[in-house]
N, C-alpha and C positions, 0 to 999 in steps of 0.2 A: 504494499499500499504506499509506504514512504516512497518508493521508487517512481510510483505513478506521480506523486506530488513534485518530486525533484524533475522529472521528464516535463510536466506541465509548466513548472517555473522555469525550466531551461528554454522551452518553446517561447514563453514569455518574454524571456531576456533576448532571445534572438529577434522577435519583432520590435522590442525596444531598441536594439542595435540598428535595425532598419531605419526606424524612425529618428535616431540620433544621427545616423548618417546624413539623412536628408536635411535635418535641422542644421547641421554643422556646414552643409554646402550652402544652405540660406545664408547663414551668418558669415560665411567667406564672402559670398557674393555682395552682401549688404556692406561688410567692411571694405571691400575693394571698390565699390562705387561710391563710397562716402567721401565727399571732398570738402565737407564742412567741419568734420570732427576728427581730428587727426590721431586721437587716443582711442579710437574704437578697435583697432587691430590688437591692442593690448588686452582689451576685455573679451574679445572674440577668443584670443588664445586661453585665456584663464577659463573662460566657459567651455572650450574644448577638453581641456584637462579635467575639469570637474566632472563632465559628461562621461569621459572615458573611464575615469576613476570608478565612478558607480557601475558601469557596465562590466568592467574587468573584475571588480571585486565580487559582483553577484555571480557571474559565470565560474570563477574560481571556486567559490563555496559549493555551488551546484555540482561541479565536476567532482570535488571531493566527496560529496554525499553520494554521486553515482558510482564512483570507483570502490569506495569502501565505506559502508554504512555504519561498521562498527567504531569508525574514527571519532565520530561525533553522534552518538545514538540520540541525544536530546536536541540536537540541532542547535546548539547554544552559539556556533560560529554563524550560523544563518541568522540569528537575531542580532549578534554584534555587527555583521555585514549591513544588515537592514537600517541599524542605527547610523552607520557611517555613510550609507547611501543616501539616507533622509538628509543628514546635514549636508551632504554635497548638493543635494537636489534645493534645498533651502537656501544655501549660499548662491547657487545658479539662480534662483527665482530673484534675489536681491539684486544679482548682477544684471539679469535681464530688465529689471525695473529701472534700473540706472540707465542702461542703454536706450531704453524706449523713451525715458523721459528726457533725456539728450537729443534724441531723434525728433521728438515733438517740438522742441524750442526752435 
């Protein structure tokens, strides 16, 4: 049963990676076409790092669960990584708010 959950979460992380890639392409295009705000590239690079951190951490824990269920039978690393992932996404949301507020000005 736990393997079914891990496979479902892995499928979700693959879909998340596809959405992540398309969003990163959008951010890159927005940063390259932006002539009025020169600091946007720095924010885009930080956003990319946060998104990649969230995806890699999720996939690594899922791979651990699928390879060896006895390594973490209570899924404690999963909860730890979810906390790290939420921290990264909250930081990303603050960063995107900053980007959009500068873009609206």
